[in-house]
C-alpha positions as CSV (number, residue, x, y, z in Angstrom):
1,M,77.6,21.0,24.9
2,D,78.5,17.6,26.4
3,Y,81.6,19.2,28.0
4,V,79.4,21.8,29.6
5,I,77.2,19.1,31.1
6,I,80.1,17.1,32.4
7,I,81.7,20.2,34.0
8,A,78.3,21.1,35.6
9,V,78.0,17.6,37.0
10,V,81.5,17.6,38.3
11,A,81.0,21.0,39.9
12,A,77.7,19.8,41.5
13,L,79.5,16.7,42.9
14,L,82.3,18.8,44.3
15,L,79.8,21.1,46.0
16,I,78.2,18.1,47.5
17,L,81.3,16.2,48.5
18,L,83.5,19.1,49.6
19,P,81.5,20.0,52.7
20,A,81.4,16.3,53.6
21,S,85.2,15.9,53.3
22,I,86.1,19.0,55.4
23,K,86.0,18.6,59.2
24,I,86.8,21.3,61.8
25,I,88.1,19.9,65.0
26,Y,88.2,22.4,67.9
27,Q,91.1,22.7,70.4
28,Y,89.2,20.8,73.1
29,E,88.3,17.9,70.8
30,A,89.9,14.9,69.2
31,G,88.7,13.3,65.9
32,V,88.7,9.5,65.8
33,V,88.6,8.5,62.1
34,F,87.4,5.1,60.9
35,R,88.1,4.0,57.3
36,L,85.7,1.4,56.1
37,G,84.9,0.4,59.6
38,R,88.5,0.1,60.9
39,L,90.3,2.6,63.1
40,E,92.7,4.7,61.0
41,K,94.0,7.3,63.5
42,T,93.1,10.2,65.7
43,R,93.2,13.6,64.1
44,A,94.5,16.7,66.0
45,P,92.6,20.0,66.2
46,G,92.3,22.1,63.1
47,I,90.9,21.7,59.6
48,R,91.0,18.1,58.5
49,F,90.1,16.3,55.3
50,I,88.5,12.8,55.1
51,I,87.3,10.7,52.2
52,P,83.5,11.0,51.9
53,F,81.5,7.8,52.3
54,I,84.7,5.9,53.1
55,D,85.9,7.7,56.3
56,R,83.8,8.4,59.3
57,M,84.9,10.7,62.1
58,R,83.7,10.8,65.6
59,K,84.6,13.8,67.8
60,I,85.4,13.3,71.4
61,D,85.4,16.1,74.0
62,T,88.6,16.0,76.0
63,R,87.7,18.6,78.6
64,T,87.0,17.8,82.2
65,I,83.4,16.6,82.6
66,T,81.4,17.2,85.8
67,M,78.9,14.5,86.5
68,D,76.3,14.6,89.3
69,V,75.5,11.3,91.0
70,P,72.0,11.6,92.5
71,S,71.1,10.6,96.0
72,Q,71.8,6.9,96.6
73,E,70.1,5.1,99.5
74,A,72.4,2.8,101.3
75,I,72.8,1.0,104.7
76,T,76.1,1.6,106.5
77,R,78.1,-1.0,108.3
78,D,76.5,0.0,111.6
79,N,73.0,-0.4,110.2
80,V,72.1,3.3,109.5
81,T,70.0,4.0,106.5
82,L,70.9,7.2,104.7
83,K,71.0,9.0,101.3
84,V,74.2,10.4,99.8
85,N,74.8,12.2,96.6
86,A,78.2,13.0,95.0
87,V,79.9,14.7,92.1
88,V,82.5,13.1,89.8
89,Y,85.2,14.9,87.7
90,F,86.7,13.0,84.9
91,R,88.1,13.5,81.4
92,V,88.9,11.4,78.3
93,M,92.7,10.6,78.1
94,H,92.6,8.1,75.2
95,P,89.9,8.9,72.7
96,E,90.3,5.7,70.8
97,A,89.6,3.6,73.8
98,A,86.6,5.8,74.8
99,V,85.1,5.0,71.3
100,I,86.1,1.4,70.8
101,E,86.1,-0.2,74.3
102,V,82.7,1.1,75.5
103,Y,79.4,2.0,73.8
104,D,78.8,5.2,75.8
105,Y,81.6,6.2,78.2
106,R,79.5,8.9,79.9
107,L,76.7,6.5,80.8
108,A,79.2,3.7,81.8
109,T,81.0,6.1,84.1
110,Y,77.7,7.2,85.6
111,Q,76.7,3.7,86.3
112,I,80.0,2.8,87.8
113,A,79.9,5.9,90.1
114,Q,76.4,4.9,91.3
115,T,77.3,1.3,92.2
116,T,80.6,2.2,93.7
117,L,79.0,4.9,95.9
118,R,76.5,2.4,97.4
119,S,79.2,-0.2,97.8
120,V,81.6,2.1,99.7
121,L,78.9,3.4,101.9
122,G,77.9,-0.1,102.8
123,Q,81.4,-0.8,104.0
124,S,81.8,2.4,106.0
125,E,80.4,3.5,109.4
126,L,78.4,6.6,109.9
127,D,81.1,8.3,112.1
128,D,83.7,7.7,109.3
129,L,81.4,9.2,106.7
130,L,80.8,12.3,108.8
131,A,84.2,12.8,110.3
132,H,86.5,11.4,107.6
133,R,84.9,12.3,104.4
134,D,88.2,13.0,102.7
135,K,89.1,9.3,103.2
136,I,85.8,8.2,101.7
137,N,86.3,10.5,98.7
138,Q,89.8,9.2,98.0
139,Q,88.5,5.6,98.2
140,L,85.7,6.4,95.7
141,Q,88.1,8.1,93.3
142,Q,90.5,5.1,93.3
143,I,87.9,2.5,92.7
144,I,86.1,4.4,90.0
145,D,89.3,5.3,88.3
146,E,90.5,1.7,88.2
147,E,87.1,0.6,86.7
148,T,87.1,3.3,84.0
149,E,90.8,3.1,83.0
150,P,90.3,0.5,80.3
151,W,87.9,3.0,78.6
152,G,90.6,5.7,78.5
153,I,88.9,7.7,81.3
154,K,90.8,9.4,84.1
155,V,88.8,10.2,87.2
156,S,90.5,13.0,89.0
157,V,88.1,13.9,91.9
158,V,85.1,12.4,93.6
159,E,83.3,14.5,96.2
160,V,80.5,13.4,98.5
161,K,78.2,16.4,98.7
162,D,75.2,15.9,101.0
163,V,74.5,13.2,103.6
164,E,70.8,12.9,104.4
165,L,70.0,11.2,107.7
166,P,66.6,10.0,108.9
167,S,64.8,12.3,111.3
168,T,65.1,9.9,114.2
169,M,68.9,9.7,113.7
170,Q,69.1,13.5,113.5
171,R,67.2,13.9,116.8
172,A,69.4,11.2,118.4
173,M,72.6,12.9,117.2
174,A,71.3,16.3,118.5
175,A,70.6,14.8,121.9
176,Q,74.0,13.2,122.0
177,A,75.7,16.5,121.1
178,E,73.8,18.3,123.8
179,A,74.7,15.6,126.4
180,E,78.4,15.9,125.3
181,R,78.3,19.7,125.7
182,E,76.7,19.4,129.2
183,R,79.4,16.8,130.2
184,R,82.2,19.2,129.1
185,A,80.6,22.1,131.0
186,K,80.4,20.1,134.2
187,I,84.0,18.9,133.9
188,I,85.1,22.5,133.3
189,H,83.1,23.7,136.3
190,A,84.4,20.9,138.5
191,E,88.0,21.7,137.5
192,G,87.4,25.4,138.4
193,E,86.0,24.4,141.8
194,L,89.0,22.2,142.4
195,Q,91.5,24.9,141.5
196,A,89.6,27.5,143.6
197,S,89.6,25.1,146.6
198,V,93.3,24.6,146.3
199,K,94.0,28.3,146.2
200,L,91.6,28.9,149.2
201,A,93.4,26.2,151.2
202,E,96.7,27.8,150.4
203,A,95.4,31.2,151.4
204,G,93.9,29.9,154.7
205,A,97.2,28.3,155.6
206,I,99.1,31.5,155.0
207,I,96.5,33.6,157.0
208,G,96.5,31.1,159.8
209,K,100.2,31.5,160.3
210,E,100.0,35.3,160.6
211,P,97.2,36.6,163.0
212,T,97.9,40.2,161.7
213,T,97.0,39.1,158.2
214,L,93.6,37.8,159.6
215,Q,92.9,41.2,161.2
216,L,93.7,43.1,158.0
217,R,91.4,40.8,156.1
218,Y,88.7,41.4,158.6
219,L,89.0,45.2,158.3
220,Q,89.0,44.9,154.5
221,T,85.8,42.9,154.7
222,L,84.2,45.6,156.9
223,T,85.3,48.3,154.4
224,E,83.6,46.4,151.5
225,I,80.4,45.9,153.5
226,A,80.3,49.7,154.4
227,T,80.2,50.6,150.8
228,E,76.8,49.0,150.4
229,K,73.8,51.4,150.5
230,T,71.9,49.8,153.4
231,Q,70.2,51.2,156.4
232,T,71.1,48.4,158.8
233,L,74.6,47.0,159.0
234,V,75.3,43.8,160.9
235,F,78.9,42.5,161.2
236,P,80.6,40.1,163.5
237,L,82.8,41.5,166.2
238,P,85.8,39.4,167.3
239,L,86.0,38.6,171.0
240,D,89.5,39.8,171.1
241,L,88.3,43.4,170.7
242,L,85.9,43.1,173.6
243,S,88.4,41.5,176.0
244,A,89.5,44.9,177.2
245,F,86.0,45.8,178.4
246,M,85.3,42.5,180.1
247,P,86.1,42.1,183.9
248,K,89.1,39.9,184.7
249,K,88.6,36.8,186.7
250,D,90.3,36.6,190.0
């Protein structure tokens, strides 16, 4: 009877301890095992066994994590107040460091991204932020990656998404863009007038050398006027054509 009780107790203990000793680590995870509070090793994906109440495992997701950084208000180097949000892509490269070196690597990365975004915006001008956003993104990525490297974090991409400008600045930029378009239009029109005047001067010089060319041009103009559907037609008559009808002076 005693043996039956012992077997029953052992079986009960096995049923309790066996689930606690079996751990399943997925392919995108890494299991960091601590034995009596000290780091033992990192377990690879698969079915892994630990010693209950002695070993403790913490699973770390090693996939790329997308983190949104909400709008941060900052003042640029040229004293423009704006709001900018961004997105950060990072992943855990060293699970042991992500567990030991920092309390919460996600929160720490989030805080670093916020402060770095405000700092970089304060050192940049508005034109650089609008026209050279790739340069700003690269600078953010390098700074955040250097700050999070001791935690085993690799920041691969940082992208500035939206730049929110004050309404007064938006109106000023719209007026500036409109003035720039008008300036370009006037320059193009002036260049066209210049080219046309040059061509007209060349044509006048050629026609002036050949009187016959001038007469042909006059007849062509009369032909074009005659095609208009008008009741009255007025056209200039060269004096050379009337010289035959005018009396000759003695």
